[in-house]
N, C-alpha and C positions, 0 to 999 in steps of 0.2 A: 504494500500500500504506500503510495507516494502522497505526501502532504504538500500542498501548494501553499507557499507563504504569500499571504495577501497583505498588501499595505493598505492601511486605512487612509482615506484622503485627508489632507491637511487643510481643512476648511477654514481654520483661523489664520492660515499662512504664517505659522510661527517659524517655519524653517525656510525663509526666503534668503537667498544669497544677497549679501551687501558688498559688491565688489568695489565700490567707490569709498575709499577710506582716506581721510586726511587727518594728520596730527599737527598741532601748531601750539604756540604759546602766546598768551596775552600777559605781558609782564612776567611775573614768576609762575603764573598758572598755566599748566598744560591741559589741553583738551583734545578730544578726537571726535570726528564726525564720520558716521558710517551710513550708507544709503544704497538702495538699488537704483536710484535715479541721480545721474550726474548733476543735473541742474539743481536739485535740492541740496546735494552735498556742497556744491560750490557756493550757493546762495547762503546757506547757513554758516559756512566757514567765513565768508566775506562779511556778512552782517554781524556775526558774533565778535569778530575782531574789532569792529567799529562800535557796536552797541555795548560792549562790555564796560566801557567807560561811563555808562549811564546808571551806575549803581544797581545793575541787575544782579540777581544771585549767581553764584558760580555754577557752571555746568561743566563737569569733567568729561562726561560721555554723552554723545548724541547718537541716536539710532533712529532713522526715519525710513519707513517703508512706503513706497508709492504703490497704491492699489492700481491694477491695470484696467479694471472695469468700473465704469461710473454708473451709479443708479440714479434714477430721477427721484430724488427725495426733497423734502421741504427745506433742508439746510438750517433747521432750527439749532441754535447754539445753547449748550448747557455747560455751566461751569460748576465744578464740585471741588471743595477743599476740605480735607480732613487731616488736621495735624500737618505732617510733613509731606503728605501726598496730595497732589493737585491733578485734576482731570478736566480736560476741555473736550466736549463732544460736539461735532458739527454734522448735522444730518445723521445718516445711518452708517457712513463709511469712514469718517475722520474721527480719530480718537487720539488725543495727545496726553501724555502723562509726564509729570515732573516730580521726581522724588528728591526733595530738598535735603534729606538726611544723607543720601548717597550721592547727591549732585549728578543725577542721571536723568536724561530726557529720552523718552521713547514715544514714537508716533507712527500711526498708520494713517496715511494721507490719501484721500480720494483723488482720483484723476480729475475730478471737477474743480478742485481747489487749485488756484494758480500759485506759483512759487512766490510771487510778489505778495499775495494775500497771506500766505503761510508765514513768510519771514517778517513782514511789516506789521501784521495785525494779530494773527493767532498766537504765535510764539511769545511776543511781548505781553499779550493779555494774560497768558498762563503764568509767565514768570513774575509779573508785577503784583500779584495778589498780596 
């Protein structure tokens, strides 16, 4: 009897490759940006280098995953904050997390969200709470 190994689908896309990795310093602070979207990785790296002077909290590790399929949702924004963990939800496909204790940022970004909107509005909104 031969058993076939079946893989369950990764519906949450937890195991997405992030081939675009940048590490840099702002003053004495090192940080890294990982993404599966080159535009997001470059924009976060560029904006973080300039916005860090605006007294935003330190982020040591950035990981942002661009979703490939866009749903037609209402794009309602919800902001949740509980202690050191902050969450920003936009529609049904964009979820951004910031863990202030570990200085880590994790995001799943809908393809309907522009890079400019992500970097200039969503990320600062989550970090300025």
